[in-house]
C-alpha positions in Angstrom: 0.0 0.0 0.0 2.9 2.4 0.8 4.5 1.6 -2.5 1.3 2.3 -4.4 0.9 5.6 -2.5 4.5 6.6 -3.4 3.9 5.9 -7.1 0.7 7.8 -7.2 2.4 10.8 -5.6 5.3 10.7 -8.0 2.8 10.5 -10.9 0.9 13.5 -9.6 4.1 15.6 -9.2 5.2 14.7 -12.7 1.8 15.7 -14.1 2.2 19.1 -12.4 5.0 20.0 -14.8 4.1 20.9 -18.4 6.0 18.5 -20.7 7.2 16.3 -17.9 8.8 13.1 -19.3 8.7 10.3 -16.8 11.4 8.3 -18.6 13.8 11.3 -18.8 13.3 12.0 -15.1 14.3 8.5 -14.1 17.2 8.1 -16.6 19.2 11.1 -15.4 18.2 13.7 -18.0 17.5 17.3 -17.4 14.0 18.6 -18.0 13.5 22.1 -19.5 10.7 24.6 -19.8 10.4 28.1 -21.1 8.9 30.4 -18.4 8.2 34.1 -17.9 10.3 35.4 -15.0 9.7 38.5 -12.9 12.3 40.0 -10.6 10.6 42.0 -7.9 11.4 45.6 -7.0 12.4 44.8 -3.4 15.1 42.4 -2.3 15.1 39.8 0.4 17.9 38.5 2.5 19.8 35.2 2.5 23.1 33.5 3.0 24.7 30.8 0.9 25.2 27.3 2.4 28.9 27.8 2.7 28.7 31.4 4.1 27.4 33.0 7.3 27.3 36.5 5.8 23.8 37.6 5.0 23.4 39.5 1.6 20.6 41.1 -0.3 19.1 38.6 -2.7 16.6 39.0 -5.6 13.1 37.9 -5.1 11.2 36.5 -8.1 8.3 34.6 -9.4 8.0 32.6 -12.6 5.0 31.6 -14.7 5.2 28.1 -13.3 4.1 29.2 -9.8 2.9 32.4 -8.1 5.1 31.6 -5.0 7.7 34.3 -4.3 11.2 32.8 -4.1 14.7 34.2 -3.5 17.8 33.7 -5.5 19.7 31.9 -2.7 21.7 29.0 -4.0 20.0 29.1 -7.4 22.2 28.9 -10.5 21.4 31.7 -13.0 23.1 31.9 -16.4 23.2 35.0 -18.5 21.7 37.3 -15.9 24.2 40.1 -16.6 21.9 43.1 -16.3 22.4 45.7 -13.6 19.6 45.4 -11.0 18.2 48.5 -9.3 15.7 48.2 -6.4 12.4 50.0 -7.1 12.2 48.5 -10.6 10.5 45.3 -11.8 12.3 43.2 -14.4 10.4 40.8 -16.7 11.9 38.4 -19.3 11.7 34.9 -20.7 14.0 32.3 -19.3 14.7 28.6 -19.6 13.9 26.7 -16.4 16.0 23.6 -16.1 15.4 20.8 -13.6 18.9 19.4 -13.3 19.1 15.6 -13.0 22.6 15.9 -11.4 22.8 19.3 -9.8 26.0 20.5 -8.0 26.0 20.0 -4.3 24.5 22.6 -2.0 22.4 24.3 -4.6 18.9 24.1 -5.9 18.2 21.4 -8.5 16.5 24.1 -10.6 18.5 26.6 -12.6 17.5 29.5 -14.9 19.0 30.6 -18.2 18.2 34.1 -19.5 16.5 34.3 -22.9 15.1 37.8 -22.9 14.1 40.3 -24.0 14.5 42.3 -20.8 11.8 44.7 -19.8 12.5 47.1 -17.0 9.8 49.2 -15.3 9.8 51.6 -12.4 7.2 50.0 -10.1 7.7 51.7 -6.8 6.5 55.2 -7.8 5.0 56.5 -4.6 6.4 57.0 -1.1 4.8 54.8 1.6 4.8 54.6 5.4 3.5 51.4 7.0 3.6 50.0 10.5 4.7 46.5 11.2 5.5 44.2 14.1 9.0 42.8 14.3 11.1 40.7 16.6 14.9 41.3 17.0 16.7 38.1 17.9 20.4 39.1 17.8 23.0 40.2 15.3 24.3 38.9 12.0 27.1 39.8 9.6 25.6 41.6 6.6 27.1 42.7 3.2 25.0 45.1 1.1 24.7 44.2 -2.6 22.4 46.7 -4.4 24.6 48.7 -4.5 27.6 46.8 -3.1 30.0 48.6 -0.8 33.8 48.1 -0.7 36.7 48.8 1.6 39.8 50.8 0.5 41.6 47.5 -0.2 38.7 46.3 -2.5 37.2 43.8 -0.1 33.5 43.7 0.5 32.2 45.8 3.4 30.6 43.7 6.1 28.4 45.3 8.8 27.1 44.0 12.1 23.3 44.1 11.5 20.2 43.3 13.5 18.6 39.9 12.9 15.0 40.9 12.5 11.9 38.8 11.9 8.9 40.7 10.5 5.4 39.5 11.0 3.2 39.3 7.9 -0.3 38.0 7.5 -1.4 35.2 5.2 -4.6 33.5 4.2 -3.1 30.1 5.0 -3.8 28.0 7.0 -6.6 30.3 8.1 -7.6 33.9 7.8 -5.7 36.1 10.2 -2.8 33.7 10.6 0.7 35.0 10.3 4.3 34.0 9.6 7.7 35.7 10.0 10.1 36.8 7.3 13.8 37.4 8.0 15.6 40.8 7.5 19.1 42.1 8.3 18.8 45.7 9.3 21.7 47.9 10.0 19.6 50.0 12.3 16.1 50.7 13.6 16.1 54.5 14.1 15.3 55.6 17.7 16.2 52.2 19.2 19.2 50.4 20.6 19.5 46.7 20.8 20.0 45.1 24.2 21.9 41.7 23.9 20.5 38.7 25.7 16.8 39.4 24.9 14.4 38.8 22.0 12.7 42.2 21.5 9.3 42.7 20.0 8.8 46.1 18.4 6.3 48.1 16.4 8.2 50.0 13.7 7.4 52.1 10.7 8.8 51.1 7.3 9.3 54.3 5.4 9.9 53.8 1.7 11.0 56.7 -0.6 10.3 56.1 -4.3 12.9 58.4 -5.9 15.7 57.7 -5.3 14.6 54.4 -3.8 15.4 53.9 -0.1 13.9 52.2 3.0 14.2 53.3 6.6 12.8 51.6 9.8 11.8 53.8 12.7 10.8 52.7 16.2 7.1 53.4 17.1 6.9 51.4 20.3 8.7 48.6 22.1 6.1 46.0 22.9 8.2 43.7 25.2 11.3 41.6 25.6 12.0 38.1 26.7 15.3 36.6 27.8 16.9 34.4 25.2 
């Protein structure tokens, strides 16, 4: 019964991919599909498997799924355009499910096809309140734009490890989850080591030139770590 359940699940997964070839999948061949990719105007945060330094990473969706993902440990070929936050980038790409991916990376890679369309999508200033938890410090290296020391090495800052609460429809209306951010500062607030701090902050976004600031509204509480 367990074997039958496994086979049914495998068949269902294969059916979910357009042009999925069952024989190719089990004979060590890559599968490919042309998709429409959208790079979002705001970056996320992530660190590679072999690194403890957090960096800004692209967030994207493709026409295969409406789930937002980040370019952490994903191979991208031909993505040689200069990215600016505040803009949305849309283009065609080849999505490849690698039968034998390199270790420590996703088994999916993307190959740029183009043409590239760039559109200013954050065009108005905004000011929103959000609840965050600060859980320590992390090493952080900005990427967009990157910053360098006099000797040419990448600048690394000590940043706050922040988890922002956001609301989702799943599993039920009003439920929430947490997304990670590395913030160099929250204006009007100083971190006290040894505690997890819960804060209400304002995220202030300036459209032109693009910038984001986080300002303390209220400290809601703290708990020993």
